VEXDREN-2710 file (C-alpha; in Angstrom, 1 decimal):
% VEXDREN-2710
k/r/px/py/pz
1/MET/9.0/-4.9/-15.2
2/SER/5.6/-5.3/-16.7
3/GLN/3.3/-7.4/-14.7
4/THR/0.1/-9.3/-15.5
5/PRO/-2.7/-7.9/-13.3
6/ALA/-3.8/-10.3/-10.7
7/LYS/-7.5/-11.1/-10.6
8/LYS/-9.3/-10.9/-7.3
9/PRO/-9.1/-14.1/-5.2
10/ALA/-12.2/-16.3/-5.1
11/ASN/-13.2/-19.1/-2.7
12/ASN/-10.4/-18.2/-0.3
13/ARG/-7.8/-19.0/-2.9
14/PRO/-4.9/-16.8/-4.0
15/ALA/-5.6/-14.8/-7.1
16/PRO/-4.6/-16.3/-10.4
17/GLY/-1.2/-15.2/-11.6
18/THR/0.0/-14.4/-8.1
19/VAL/2.8/-17.0/-8.1
20/LYS/4.0/-15.9/-11.5
21/ARG/4.2/-12.2/-10.4
22/LEU/5.9/-13.1/-7.2
23/MET/8.5/-15.2/-9.0
24/GLY/9.1/-12.2/-11.3
25/TYR/10.3/-10.2/-8.3
26/ILE/12.3/-13.1/-6.8
27/LEU/14.0/-13.8/-10.1
28/ARG/15.4/-10.3/-10.3
29/TYR/18.1/-11.9/-8.1
30/ARG/18.8/-14.7/-10.6
31/TRP/22.4/-15.5/-9.8
32/GLN/21.7/-15.5/-6.1
33/VAL/18.8/-17.9/-6.7
34/VAL/21.0/-20.1/-8.8
35/VAL/23.6/-20.2/-6.0
36/ILE/20.9/-21.0/-3.4
37/LEU/19.6/-23.9/-5.5
38/LEU/23.1/-25.3/-6.1
39/ALA/23.9/-25.0/-2.4
40/ILE/20.6/-26.8/-1.5
41/ILE/21.5/-29.6/-4.0
42/VAL/25.0/-30.0/-2.6
43/MET/23.6/-30.1/0.9
44/ALA/21.0/-32.7/0.1
45/VAL/23.4/-34.9/-1.8
46/SER/26.1/-34.7/0.9
47/GLN/23.6/-35.6/3.6
48/ALA/22.2/-38.5/1.6
49/PHE/25.6/-39.8/0.6
50/SER/26.9/-39.5/4.1
51/ILE/24.0/-41.6/5.4
52/ALA/24.4/-44.2/2.6
53/PHE/28.1/-44.3/3.4
54/LEU/27.2/-45.7/6.8
55/GLN/26.7/-49.0/5.1
56/GLN/30.3/-49.2/4.0
57/LEU/31.5/-47.7/7.2
58/ILE/29.9/-50.5/9.2
59/ASP/30.3/-53.4/6.8
60/LYS/33.8/-52.6/5.4
61/TYR/35.6/-50.6/8.2
62/ILE/34.0/-51.4/11.5
63/LEU/32.8/-55.1/11.5
64/PRO/36.1/-56.4/10.0
65/LEU/37.9/-54.9/13.1
66/VAL/35.7/-56.8/15.5
67/GLY/37.6/-59.5/17.3
68/GLN/41.1/-58.6/15.8
69/THR/43.9/-58.5/18.4
70/ASN/46.0/-56.0/16.4
71/PRO/43.5/-54.0/14.2
72/ASP/44.6/-51.6/11.5
73/TRP/42.8/-48.3/12.3
74/GLN/44.0/-46.4/9.2
75/PRO/41.2/-47.4/6.8
76/LEU/38.6/-46.6/9.4
77/ALA/40.3/-43.2/10.1
78/ARG/40.3/-42.4/6.4
79/ALA/36.6/-43.3/6.1
80/ILE/35.7/-41.2/9.1
81/ALA/37.7/-38.3/7.6
82/LEU/35.8/-38.7/4.4
83/LEU/32.5/-38.6/6.3
84/ALA/33.7/-35.5/8.2
85/VAL/34.4/-33.8/4.8
86/LEU/30.9/-34.6/3.7
87/TYR/29.4/-33.1/6.8
88/VAL/31.6/-30.0/6.5
89/VAL/30.5/-29.5/2.9
90/GLY/26.9/-30.0/3.9
91/THR/27.2/-27.5/6.8
92/PHE/28.9/-24.9/4.5
93/SER/26.1/-25.3/1.9
94/ILE/23.4/-24.8/4.6
95/TRP/25.2/-21.6/5.7
96/LEU/25.7/-20.4/2.1
97/TRP/22.0/-20.7/1.0
98/ASN/20.7/-19.2/4.3
99/TRP/23.0/-16.3/3.8
100/MET/22.0/-15.8/0.2
101/VAL/18.3/-16.1/1.0
102/VAL/18.5/-13.1/3.3
103/LYS/19.7/-10.9/0.3
104/VAL/16.9/-12.2/-1.9
105/GLU/14.3/-11.9/0.7
106/GLN/15.1/-8.4/1.8
107/GLY/15.8/-7.2/-1.7
108/THR/12.4/-8.6/-3.0
109/LEU/10.5/-7.1/-0.1
110/LYS/12.2/-3.7/-0.6
111/THR/11.3/-3.7/-4.2
112/ILE/7.6/-4.7/-3.5
113/ARG/7.3/-2.0/-0.8
114/ASP/8.8/0.6/-3.1
115/GLU/6.5/-0.2/-6.0
116/MET/3.5/-0.5/-3.7
117/PHE/4.1/2.9/-2.1
118/ALA/4.9/4.5/-5.5
119/HIS/1.7/3.1/-6.9
120/GLN/-0.3/4.2/-3.8
121/GLN/0.9/7.7/-4.4
122/ARG/-0.7/7.7/-7.8
123/LEU/-4.1/6.3/-6.7
124/PRO/-7.1/8.6/-6.8
125/ILE/-8.7/10.1/-3.7
126/ARG/-11.7/7.9/-4.3
127/TYR/-9.6/4.8/-3.4
128/PHE/-8.8/6.2/0.1
129/ASP/-12.3/7.4/0.6
130/THR/-13.6/3.8/0.1
131/HIS/-10.9/1.7/1.8
132/GLU/-10.1/1.5/5.5
133/HIS/-6.7/3.0/6.2
134/GLY/-5.9/0.2/8.7
135/ASP/-6.5/-2.4/6.0
136/VAL/-4.2/-0.6/3.6
137/MET/-1.5/-0.5/6.4
138/SER/-2.0/-4.2/7.0
139/ARG/-0.7/-4.8/3.5
140/TYR/2.6/-3.1/4.4
141/THR/2.9/-5.0/7.7
142/ASN/1.2/-8.3/8.0
143/ASP/1.0/-9.2/4.3
144/THR/4.7/-8.3/3.6
145/ASP/5.7/-10.2/6.8
146/THR/4.0/-13.4/5.5
147/LEU/6.0/-12.9/2.3
148/ARG/9.2/-12.5/4.3
149/GLN/8.6/-15.8/6.1
150/ALA/7.7/-17.5/2.8
151/ILE/10.8/-16.2/0.9
152/SER/13.3/-16.7/3.7
153/GLN/12.0/-19.9/5.2
154/SER/9.0/-21.7/3.6
155/ILE/10.0/-21.7/-0.1
156/PRO/13.7/-22.6/0.5
157/GLN/12.7/-25.2/3.1
158/MET/10.2/-26.8/0.6
159/ILE/12.8/-26.9/-2.1
160/SER/15.4/-28.2/0.3
161/SER/13.0/-30.8/1.7
162/LEU/12.0/-32.0/-1.8
163/ILE/15.6/-32.4/-2.9
164/SER/16.6/-34.1/0.3
165/ALA/13.6/-36.5/0.0
166/PHE/14.6/-37.3/-3.6
167/ALA/18.2/-37.8/-2.7
168/SER/17.3/-40.1/0.2
169/LEU/15.0/-42.1/-2.0
170/VAL/17.7/-42.5/-4.6
171/ALA/20.1/-43.6/-1.9
172/MET/17.5/-46.1/-0.5
173/LEU/17.0/-47.6/-4.0
174/ALA/20.7/-47.8/-4.4
175/LEU/21.0/-49.9/-1.2
176/SER/17.8/-51.9/-1.7
177/VAL/15.3/-51.6/-4.6
178/PRO/12.5/-53.5/-2.8
179/PHE/12.7/-51.5/0.4
180/GLY/13.1/-48.2/-1.6
181/LEU/10.0/-48.9/-3.7
182/PHE/8.0/-49.9/-0.6
183/SER/9.0/-46.6/1.1
184/LEU/7.9/-44.7/-2.1
185/VAL/4.5/-46.4/-2.1
186/PHE/4.1/-45.7/1.6
187/ALA/5.1/-42.0/1.1
188/ILE/2.5/-41.7/-1.7
189/VAL/-0.3/-43.0/0.5
190/LEU/0.9/-40.7/3.3
191/PHE/1.0/-37.7/0.9
192/MET/-2.6/-38.3/-0.2
193/MET/-3.7/-38.2/3.5
194/VAL/-1.7/-35.1/4.2
195/ASN/-2.9/-33.4/1.1
196/LYS/-6.5/-33.4/2.2
197/LEU/-5.5/-31.7/5.5
198/VAL/-3.4/-29.2/3.6
199/LYS/-6.4/-28.2/1.3
200/ARG/-8.6/-27.7/4.4
201/SER/-6.1/-25.7/6.3
202/GLY/-5.0/-23.6/3.3
203/ALA/-8.4/-22.0/2.8
204/HIS/-8.5/-21.1/6.5
205/PHE/-5.0/-19.6/6.4
206/ILE/-6.2/-17.3/3.5
207/ARG/-9.3/-16.3/5.4
208/GLN/-7.1/-15.7/8.4
209/GLN/-5.1/-13.1/6.4
210/LYS/-8.2/-11.2/5.3
211/SER/-9.6/-11.3/8.9
212/LEU/-6.3/-9.9/10.2
213/GLY/-6.6/-7.0/7.8
214/ASP/-10.2/-6.3/9.0
215/VAL/-9.1/-6.3/12.6
216/ASN/-6.2/-4.0/11.9
217/GLY/-8.5/-1.6/10.1
218/PHE/-11.0/-1.6/12.9
219/VAL/-8.3/-1.0/15.6
220/GLU/-6.8/1.9/13.6
221/GLU/-10.2/3.4/13.2
222/ALA/-11.0/2.9/16.9
223/VAL/-7.7/4.5/18.1
224/ASN/-8.2/7.5/15.9
225/GLY/-11.8/7.9/17.1
226/GLN/-11.1/7.2/20.8
227/LYS/-12.4/10.5/22.0
228/VAL/-15.6/10.2/20.0
229/ILE/-16.1/6.7/21.3
230/LYS/-15.8/7.9/24.9
231/VAL/-17.9/11.0/24.4
232/PHE/-20.8/9.0/23.2
233/ASN/-20.2/6.1/25.6
234/HIS/-19.8/3.6/22.8
235/GLU/-17.0/1.6/24.6
236/ASP/-19.3/-1.4/24.9
237/ALA/-20.6/-1.3/21.4
238/THR/-17.1/-0.8/20.0
239/GLN/-15.9/-3.7/22.2
240/ARG/-18.7/-5.9/20.9
241/GLU/-17.8/-5.1/17.3
242/PHE/-14.1/-5.8/17.9
243/ASP/-15.0/-9.0/19.6
244/ARG/-17.0/-10.1/16.6
245/LYS/-14.1/-9.3/14.2
246/ASN/-11.6/-10.9/16.5
247/GLU/-13.8/-14.0/16.8
248/GLU/-13.8/-14.3/13.1
249/LEU/-10.0/-14.0/13.1
250/PHE/-9.8/-16.5/16.0
251/ASP/-12.0/-19.0/14.1
252/ALA/-10.0/-18.8/10.9
253/SER/-6.7/-19.0/12.8
254/ALA/-7.8/-21.9/15.0
255/ARG/-9.1/-23.9/12.1
256/ALA/-6.0/-23.2/10.0
257/ASN/-3.6/-24.1/12.8
258/THR/-5.6/-27.1/14.0
259/TYR/-5.3/-28.7/10.6
260/GLY/-1.7/-27.4/10.1
261/ASN/-0.4/-28.5/13.5
262/ILE/-1.6/-32.2/13.2
263/ILE/0.3/-32.7/9.9
264/MET/3.7/-33.1/11.5
265/PRO/2.6/-35.5/14.2
266/ILE/0.9/-37.6/11.6
267/VAL/4.0/-37.6/9.4
268/ASN/6.3/-38.4/12.3
269/ASN/4.1/-41.2/13.6
270/MET/3.8/-42.7/10.1
271/GLY/7.6/-42.3/9.8
272/TYR/8.0/-44.3/13.0
273/LEU/5.7/-47.0/11.6
274/LEU/7.7/-47.2/8.4
275/TYR/10.9/-47.3/10.5
276/VAL/9.6/-50.3/12.5
277/ILE/8.4/-52.1/9.4
278/ILE/11.8/-51.7/7.7
279/ALA/13.7/-52.7/10.8
280/ILE/11.6/-55.9/11.3
281/ALA/11.6/-56.7/7.6
282/GLY/15.3/-55.9/7.1
283/ALA/16.3/-58.0/10.1
284/ALA/14.1/-60.9/8.9
285/VAL/15.6/-60.7/5.3
286/GLY/19.1/-60.5/6.7
287/ILE/18.7/-63.4/9.2
288/ALA/17.0/-65.6/6.6
289/GLY/19.8/-64.8/4.1
290/LEU/17.3/-63.8/1.4
291/PRO/18.7/-62.0/-1.6
292/ASN/18.7/-58.1/-1.7
293/LEU/18.5/-56.3/-5.0
294/SER/20.5/-53.1/-5.1
295/PHE/22.1/-50.9/-7.8
296/GLY/25.2/-52.9/-7.3
297/GLY/23.5/-56.2/-8.1
298/VAL/22.0/-59.0/-5.9
299/GLY/23.6/-59.5/-2.5
300/VAL/22.7/-60.1/1.1
301/MET/21.1/-57.8/3.6
302/THR/23.9/-56.7/5.8
303/LEU/23.8/-54.8/9.2
304/GLY/25.3/-51.7/7.5
305/THR/22.5/-51.8/4.9
306/ILE/19.8/-52.0/7.5
307/VAL/21.3/-49.1/9.6
308/SER/21.6/-47.0/6.5
309/LEU/18.0/-47.7/5.4
310/LEU/16.7/-46.9/8.8
311/THR/18.5/-43.6/8.8
312/LEU/17.4/-42.8/5.3
313/VAL/13.8/-43.4/6.1
314/LYS/13.8/-40.4/8.4
315/GLY/15.6/-38.4/5.8
316/PHE/12.9/-39.4/3.3
317/LEU/9.7/-39.0/5.2
318/ASN/10.5/-36.0/7.5
319/PRO/11.2/-33.7/4.6
320/LEU/7.8/-34.6/3.1
321/GLY/6.2/-33.6/6.4
322/GLN/8.2/-30.3/6.2
323/VAL/6.8/-29.7/2.7
324/SER/3.3/-30.2/3.9
325/MET/3.8/-27.8/6.8
326/GLN/5.5/-25.1/4.7
327/PHE/2.9/-25.4/2.0
328/ASN/0.3/-23.8/4.3
329/MET/2.7/-20.9/5.0
330/VAL/3.2/-20.5/1.3
331/LEU/-0.5/-20.4/0.8
332/MET/-0.9/-17.7/3.5
333/ALA/2.0/-15.7/1.9
334/LEU/0.3/-16.0/-1.5
335/ALA/-2.9/-14.7/0.1
336/GLY/-0.9/-11.7/1.4
337/ALA/0.7/-11.3/-2.0
338/SER/-2.7/-11.3/-3.6
339/ARG/-3.8/-8.4/-1.4
340/ILE/-0.6/-6.5/-2.1
341/PHE/-1.0/-7.0/-5.9
342/ALA/-4.7/-6.1/-5.6
343/LEU/-3.6/-2.7/-4.3
344/MET/-0.9/-2.4/-7.0
345/ASP/-3.5/-3.3/-9.7
346/GLU/-5.9/-0.5/-8.6
347/PRO/-6.4/2.0/-11.5
348/VAL/-4.1/5.0/-11.0
349/GLU/-5.3/8.5/-11.3
350/THR/-5.4/9.3/-15.0
351/ASP/-4.1/12.6/-16.3
352/GLU/-4.7/13.4/-19.9
353/GLY/-3.8/17.1/-19.4
354/THR/-1.2/18.8/-21.6
355/VAL/-1.4/22.4/-20.3
356/THR/1.3/23.3/-17.8
357/LEU/2.0/26.1/-15.4
358/VAL/5.0/28.3/-16.0
359/ASN/6.5/31.6/-14.8
360/VAL/6.4/34.4/-17.4
361/GLU/7.5/38.0/-17.9
362/LEU/4.8/40.3/-19.3
363/GLY/5.5/42.6/-22.1
364/ALA/4.4/46.3/-22.2
365/ASP/1.2/45.4/-24.0
366/GLY/0.1/43.1/-21.1
367/ARG/-0.3/40.1/-23.5
368/THR/3.2/39.3/-24.8
369/MET/4.6/36.6/-22.5
370/THR/8.1/35.3/-22.2
371/GLU/8.6/32.0/-20.3
372/THR/11.3/32.2/-17.6
373/LYS/12.6/29.9/-14.8
374/ARG/12.8/32.7/-12.2
375/GLU/9.8/33.8/-10.1
376/THR/8.3/37.0/-11.6
377/GLY/5.0/37.1/-9.8
378/HIS/3.2/36.2/-13.1
379/TRP/2.0/32.7/-13.9
380/ALA/0.7/31.5/-17.2
381/TRP/-0.9/28.4/-18.6
382/LYS/1.2/27.0/-21.4
383/ARG/-0.5/24.9/-24.1
384/ALA/1.0/22.1/-26.1
385/ALA/2.8/23.0/-29.3
386/ASP/-0.2/22.0/-31.5
387/ASP/-2.8/23.8/-29.3
388/ASP/-3.5/27.5/-29.9
389/GLY/-6.7/27.6/-27.9
390/THR/-9.1/27.2/-30.9
391/ARG/-10.2/23.7/-29.7
392/SER/-11.4/24.9/-26.4
393/LEU/-13.2/27.9/-28.0
394/ALA/-15.0/25.5/-30.3
395/ALA/-16.0/23.4/-27.4
396/ALA/-17.4/26.5/-25.6
397/SER/-19.3/27.5/-28.7
398/LYS/-21.2/24.1/-28.7
399/LEU/-22.7/24.8/-25.3
400/LYS/-26.2/26.1/-24.9
401/GLY/-28.0/28.7/-22.8
402/SER/-26.3/30.3/-19.8
403/ALA/-23.5/27.7/-19.9
404/ARG/-22.5/28.9/-23.4
405/GLU/-22.6/32.5/-22.3
406/VAL/-20.4/31.8/-19.2
407/ALA/-17.9/29.8/-21.3
408/LEU/-17.6/32.3/-24.1
409/LYS/-17.3/35.1/-21.5
410/ALA/-14.4/33.2/-19.9
411/LYS/-12.6/32.9/-23.3
412/GLU/-13.3/36.6/-24.0
413/GLN/-11.8/37.8/-20.7
414/ALA/-8.8/35.4/-20.7
415/VAL/-5.5/37.2/-21.3
416/THR/-3.9/35.1/-24.0
417/SER/-0.6/35.7/-25.9
418/PRO/-0.8/36.6/-29.6
419/ASP/0.3/33.1/-30.6
420/GLY/-2.4/31.4/-28.4
421/ARG/0.2/29.4/-26.5
422/TYR/0.1/31.2/-23.2
423/THR/-2.9/32.3/-21.0
424/LEU/-2.2/34.5/-18.0
425/LEU/-3.3/32.8/-14.8
426/ARG/-5.8/35.2/-13.2
427/GLY/-8.0/32.9/-11.2
428/ASP/-11.1/33.0/-13.4
429/VAL/-13.1/29.9/-12.5
430/ARG/-16.4/28.9/-14.1
431/PHE/-18.7/25.9/-13.9
432/THR/-20.9/25.2/-16.9
433/ASP/-23.7/22.7/-16.7
434/VAL/-21.7/20.6/-14.2
435/THR/-23.4/17.4/-13.0
436/PHE/-21.5/15.1/-10.6
437/SER/-22.2/12.0/-8.5
438/TYR/-19.9/9.9/-6.3
439/VAL/-22.2/6.9/-6.8
440/PRO/-23.7/6.4/-10.2
441/GLY/-27.4/7.3/-10.3
442/LYS/-27.2/9.5/-7.2
443/PRO/-26.1/13.1/-8.3
444/VAL/-24.6/15.4/-5.7
445/LEU/-24.5/18.4/-8.1
446/HIS/-27.2/19.1/-10.6
447/ASP/-26.5/21.3/-13.7
448/ILE/-24.4/23.8/-11.8
449/THR/-23.4/27.0/-13.7
450/TRP/-21.6/29.8/-12.0
451/PHE/-18.4/31.9/-12.2
452/ALA/-15.8/33.5/-9.9
453/LYS/-14.0/36.5/-11.3
454/PRO/-10.2/37.0/-10.8
455/GLY/-9.4/38.2/-7.3
456/GLN/-12.9/37.6/-5.9
457/LYS/-13.7/36.0/-2.6
458/MET/-16.3/33.5/-3.3
459/ALA/-18.2/31.9/-0.4
460/LEU/-20.2/28.7/-0.6
461/VAL/-22.8/28.2/2.2
462/GLY/-25.5/25.7/2.7
463/ALA/-26.5/22.7/4.8
464/THR/-24.4/19.7/5.3
465/GLY/-24.6/17.6/2.1
466/ALA/-25.5/20.5/-0.1
467/GLY/-22.4/19.9/-2.2
468/LYS/-20.0/22.7/-1.0
469/THR/-16.9/20.5/-0.5
470/THR/-17.7/18.6/-3.7
471/VAL/-17.3/21.8/-5.6
472/THR/-13.8/22.3/-4.3
473/ASN/-13.0/18.6/-4.9
474/LEU/-13.9/19.1/-8.6
475/ILE/-11.8/22.2/-8.9
476/ASN/-8.8/20.3/-7.7
477/ARG/-9.7/17.3/-9.9
478/PHE/-9.7/15.0/-6.9
479/TYR/-12.8/13.8/-8.9
480/ASP/-13.8/14.5/-12.5
481/VAL/-17.2/15.7/-13.5
482/GLN/-19.5/13.4/-15.4
483/GLU/-21.2/16.2/-17.4
484/GLY/-20.3/19.8/-18.1
485/GLN/-17.1/21.7/-17.9
486/ILE/-15.0/23.5/-15.3
487/LEU/-13.1/26.3/-16.9
488/TYR/-10.0/27.9/-15.3
489/ASP/-9.0/31.1/-17.2
490/GLY/-11.0/29.8/-20.1
491/ILE/-9.2/26.4/-20.1
492/ASP/-11.1/23.1/-19.3
493/VAL/-9.4/21.8/-16.1
494/LYS/-9.3/18.3/-17.7
495/ASN/-6.8/19.7/-20.2
496/ILE/-4.5/21.0/-17.4
497/ARG/-1.9/18.6/-15.9
498/LYS/-3.0/17.7/-12.4
499/PRO/0.3/18.6/-10.7
500/ASP/0.2/22.1/-12.3
501/LEU/-3.5/22.6/-11.6
502/ARG/-2.9/21.8/-7.9
503/ARG/0.2/23.9/-7.8
504/SER/-2.0/26.9/-8.6
505/LEU/-4.5/26.0/-5.9
506/GLY/-3.6/26.3/-2.2
507/ILE/-6.0/24.6/0.2
508/VAL/-6.6/24.9/4.0
509/LEU/-8.8/22.2/5.4
510/GLN/-10.8/21.9/8.6
511/ASP/-8.9/18.7/9.5
512/VAL/-5.2/19.7/9.8
513/ASN/-2.6/17.0/9.0
514/LEU/0.8/17.7/10.5
515/PHE/3.7/15.3/9.9
516/THR/6.4/14.1/12.3
517/GLY/9.2/16.6/12.1
518/THR/10.0/20.2/13.1
519/VAL/7.6/23.1/12.8
520/MET/9.9/24.4/10.1
521/ASP/9.6/21.2/8.1
522/ASN/5.8/21.3/8.4
523/ILE/5.7/24.8/7.0
524/ARG/8.2/24.0/4.3
525/TYR/5.9/21.1/3.2
526/GLY/4.0/23.7/1.2
527/ARG/7.1/24.2/-1.0
528/LEU/10.1/21.9/-0.4
529/ASP/12.6/24.3/-1.8
530/ALA/11.6/27.2/0.4
531/THR/14.3/28.7/2.6
532/ASP/14.1/29.1/6.3
533/GLU/13.6/32.8/5.8
534/GLU/10.7/32.3/3.5
535/CYS/9.1/29.9/5.9
536/ILE/9.5/32.4/8.8
537/GLU/8.1/35.2/6.5
538/ALA/5.1/33.0/5.7
539/ALA/4.5/32.4/9.5
540/LYS/4.7/36.1/10.2
541/LEU/2.2/36.8/7.4
542/THR/-0.3/34.4/8.8
543/ASN/0.1/35.4/12.5
544/ALA/1.8/32.0/13.4
545/ASP/5.2/33.4/14.2
546/GLY/4.3/34.6/17.7
547/PHE/3.2/31.3/19.2
548/ILE/5.9/29.3/17.3
549/ARG/8.7/31.4/18.9
550/MET/7.2/30.5/22.3
551/LEU/7.6/26.8/21.7
552/PRO/10.5/25.1/23.5
553/ASN/12.8/25.1/20.5
554/GLY/10.9/27.6/18.3
555/TYR/10.8/26.6/14.7
556/GLN/13.0/23.6/15.4
557/THR/10.5/22.1/17.9
558/VAL/9.8/18.5/16.8
559/LEU/6.1/17.7/16.4
560/SER/4.7/14.2/16.6
561/GLY/1.4/12.5/16.7
562/ASP/-0.1/15.0/14.2
563/GLY/0.9/17.9/16.4
564/SER/-0.9/16.6/19.5
565/GLY/0.9/19.0/21.8
566/LEU/-0.6/22.1/20.0
567/SER/-4.0/23.6/20.2
568/GLN/-6.4/23.3/17.3
569/GLY/-5.9/27.0/16.5
570/GLN/-2.1/26.6/16.5
571/ARG/-2.2/23.6/14.3
572/GLN/-4.5/25.5/11.9
573/LEU/-2.1/28.5/11.8
574/ILE/0.8/26.2/10.8
575/SER/-1.4/24.8/8.0
576/ILE/-2.2/28.4/6.8
577/ALA/1.5/29.2/6.9
578/ARG/2.2/26.1/4.9
579/ALA/-0.3/27.4/2.2
580/ALA/1.3/30.8/2.4
581/VAL/4.8/29.5/1.7
582/ALA/3.5/27.7/-1.4
583/ASN/2.3/31.1/-2.6
584/PRO/-0.5/29.8/-4.9
585/PRO/-2.5/32.2/-7.2
586/CYS/-5.8/30.8/-5.9
587/MET/-6.9/29.6/-2.4
588/ILE/-9.6/27.1/-1.1
589/LEU/-10.5/27.5/2.6
590/ASP/-12.7/24.5/3.5
591/GLU/-14.2/25.1/7.0
592/ALA/-10.8/26.4/8.1
593/THR/-12.1/28.0/11.3
594/SER/-15.1/25.9/12.2
595/SER/-13.4/23.9/14.9
596/ILE/-11.7/26.7/16.9
597/ASP/-13.1/29.2/19.4
598/THR/-14.2/32.7/18.4
599/ARG/-11.2/34.5/20.0
600/THR/-8.7/32.2/18.2
601/GLU/-10.8/32.5/15.1
602/GLU/-10.1/36.2/15.0
603/VAL/-6.3/35.5/15.0
604/VAL/-6.7/32.8/12.3
605/GLN/-9.0/34.9/10.3
606/ALA/-6.5/37.8/10.3
607/GLY/-3.8/35.4/9.1
608/MET/-6.1/34.1/6.3
609/ASP/-7.0/37.7/5.3
610/ASN/-3.3/38.4/4.7
611/LEU/-3.1/35.2/2.7
612/MET/-6.1/36.0/0.6
613/LYS/-5.0/39.4/-0.7
614/GLY/-4.8/39.5/-4.4
615/ARG/-6.0/36.0/-4.9
616/THR/-9.2/34.3/-6.1
617/VAL/-10.5/32.6/-2.9
618/PHE/-13.2/30.0/-2.4
619/VAL/-14.5/29.8/1.2
620/ILE/-16.6/27.1/2.6
621/ALA/-18.0/28.0/6.0
622/HIS/-20.8/27.1/8.5
623/ARG/-20.1/30.2/10.5
624/LEU/-21.7/32.8/8.3
625/SER/-19.9/35.6/10.2
626/THR/-16.8/34.5/8.4
627/VAL/-18.3/35.1/4.9
628/ARG/-19.9/38.5/5.4
629/ASN/-17.1/40.3/3.6
630/SER/-17.1/37.9/0.6
631/ASP/-17.6/39.5/-2.8
632/VAL/-20.0/36.7/-3.8
633/ILE/-22.0/34.3/-1.7
634/MET/-23.6/31.2/-3.3
635/VAL/-26.2/29.3/-1.4
636/LEU/-26.4/25.6/-2.3
637/ASP/-29.2/23.3/-1.5
638/HIS/-29.2/19.6/-2.4
639/GLY/-26.6/20.2/-5.2
640/ARG/-28.3/23.2/-6.7
641/ILE/-27.5/26.9/-6.5
642/ILE/-30.6/28.6/-5.1
643/GLU/-29.2/32.1/-4.3
644/ARG/-26.2/34.2/-5.4
645/GLY/-25.1/37.7/-4.4
646/ASN/-23.2/39.6/-1.7
647/HIS/-24.2/39.6/2.0
648/ASP/-26.3/42.8/1.8
649/GLU/-28.1/41.6/-1.4
650/LEU/-29.0/38.2/0.1
651/ILE/-30.1/39.7/3.4
652/ALA/-32.4/42.1/1.4
653/GLN/-33.9/39.1/-0.5
654/LYS/-35.0/37.5/2.8
655/GLY/-34.6/34.1/1.3
656/GLU/-32.6/31.0/2.4
657/TYR/-29.5/32.9/3.3
658/TYR/-31.4/35.4/5.4
659/GLN/-33.0/32.6/7.3
660/LEU/-29.6/30.9/7.8
661/TYR/-28.0/34.1/8.9
662/THR/-30.7/35.2/11.4
663/GLY/-31.0/31.6/12.8
664/ALA/-34.5/31.1/11.4
665/LEU/-33.2/28.0/9.6
666/GLU/-30.6/25.7/10.9
667/LEU/-27.6/24.8/8.7
668/GLU/-28.0/21.2/9.5
END
């Protein structure tokens, strides 16, 4: 279903269009909604009619029996039976709409959660880099829970209350037009008073929802960083910050509930006042024998009429109080819905690429390529039917200086089929005049031009903030360059579909993320269709098999809490095995051994060496001992390449790398 994007909420109000979008989800269950509305109407009418019927029950069936020596109970029994039928119908209607509401509520929330998570999966990395994870989680928990309460309770209760109040008003007018009109005027005045309280509390309920998200985000961050907090003795500072955020939540909640909680007492007490007024006035009219105008004409005020009116007063005012109370809950739910829709309206990761990654069989000439479904050990980039590579060649020709030379060399060395549709994936990666900034106006990389030949081990070294990880983020297209090109086998990475680009690039990060599941499941995460044998072979290749077999249940050992029972080195070996089972043509190793000890590093490094054979590899490392055997080492400083060469060449230059390696210059 196409939805109109919701604007950001302002002045503590739900975003415009939120109600319409939410109703769009609810109305996917149209026939259930129709049944609910009909059941509510039947319930309200049966309740109002049964109350109004008290007049006849008293005046026609009870009072005539008073004083009779041999009364006929049959008319009264039939009247009571009719009244019982009305109550049964009303009770059944209440059960029916409550039962149907559960289906609508759970179905709507499931759909919203499904769409929210599906949309989240398509968001760019930038979104998660700039939003607290706890706040994102709050949208799945607190915000959806407020929606659940609104859909299952508040909205149906409001509709039920409004219909019940209307039915009671009609019944009061039918019994006595003057008393009915007086009750209507009284209710309008009461509603104006309550409405002011609702407006005040509504803004605070919305602020409460936002503050709740802030608190959840802070708690999630504090739990994840608990060790760091304790190491630096920041318990008191963290407590003060939590107290500040919690105080904001307390203030918003207290104000919201203070206003919200006094609504019902006001309505109830005003209802008692109206009850007393009608009781006194009704009795006075009845005793004086004054005429009473009803839908049936002009008559006298009877005892039955007074009893019915007094009962209907409660059925008229109490629902209005319920509407006022539930209105705040609906406002809070709409605030939560605004936050949910705000996430769903975030721009998704765009992908204008048309080049795909396919398996091919190579002909005898080394250039003829035949696409195949089976794995052959050869991968190729497949262009769209109308693209034979001439456009990218023309783009390369327009560059100037060293960038043009690097780009044309990439096109020259690319192995392309005679028809220009297929280019063999060899791992030739080149940057041409690349400039990039995370924040506009603050470049992280400045006119970077460099190349990595197929099968080379390329190391990126430099101080923190030099731009090393940024380079790998751009190769993966987690972010796109603002200026220049990144060529992969002579093809601009912007022209390659992101899933295919990332399929060709394995990555091992410093921070390992393991998921709840078995060790086998975590290795298979690299390629979901991998067999157990392939996962075990990948573990053997990367030196992970030995420690895995020593676990309580071997490969079937269940990991939880991000693999908290394993050492850092063991967790890293599993992540390397995960990359191995994916069998990507190129690899990125981002500080993969920086957080483990030297002895464990030897084991991990041996596993990575096995993984790197025959692949183009990009290594980011602070420990320069891990990059000595790299074919090319690039030294970055403040987003610029200041040195390039192998280890011996850079040592001989006695420049920045020499100072870093000998300890004359600190990396940080």
